[in-house]
N, C-alpha and C positions, 0 to 999 in steps of 0.2 A: 201115133204108131199103133198098129193093131197088136192084140195080145199074141197072135200067131207069130208076128215079127219078133216080139220080145222073147218068146219061147225059143225060136230058132236061134237068135243071137246068144241066148243063155246056153243052149246046147253046144253051139260052136265054141263059146268061151270056155266051157268046162273041158273041152277037148284040147285046149292049149297046154303047153308045158307050164310047170309050176311058176317059173320066173315070169312068163308072159301073163299068167293069170294074176299074179301079185301086182305087176305093173298096171294091168287093166283095172284091178280093184282100186288101187291107189288113185289112179286118174279119175275114176268114177266118183269115189268118195270126195275128192277135191272139188268136184262140181257141185257138191251139196253144201260145202263149207262157205262161210262168209269170207270177207277179206282177211288176209293174213294179219296176225297180231304181232307187231314188231317186238313187243315185250316178251311174248311167248318164245319167239325165235331166239332172243338173247338168253332167256332162261334155259332153254334147251342147250344152247351152245355152252353155257356155264356147266350144266349138268354133265354133258359129254366130256368136257375137260376134266371134271372131277372124277368121273368113272375111269377115264383113260389113266389118270394119275394113280388111282387106286390099283388098277391092273399092273401098271409098271412098278409100283412099290411093293406088290405082293399082298396088298390088303384086300384084294378081290381076285376071283378066278372065273374063267369062262366055263360055261357048261355046253355040252353038245345038245342038240335038239332032243335027242333021245333021253338024256339025263334030265333035262328041263321038264319034258313031258312026264317022265317017271315021278319026279318030285311033286308035280301038280296032282298026280294020282288019279 
């Protein structure tokens, strides 16, 4: 694929709505990854359950994107 094609595709991709760009980025990154690690998936499932439990019990709170970015400084 020529550099011109890549630049054209990149320009078009940047014009997509945020949700479409996020999906495109996720799909492209997935093509760079090796095979899925079943242990990692199980670990993430466990972590998500813990975080959901923390939210429900009041031991954690959600932040808006703006607040998250503000705290990152």
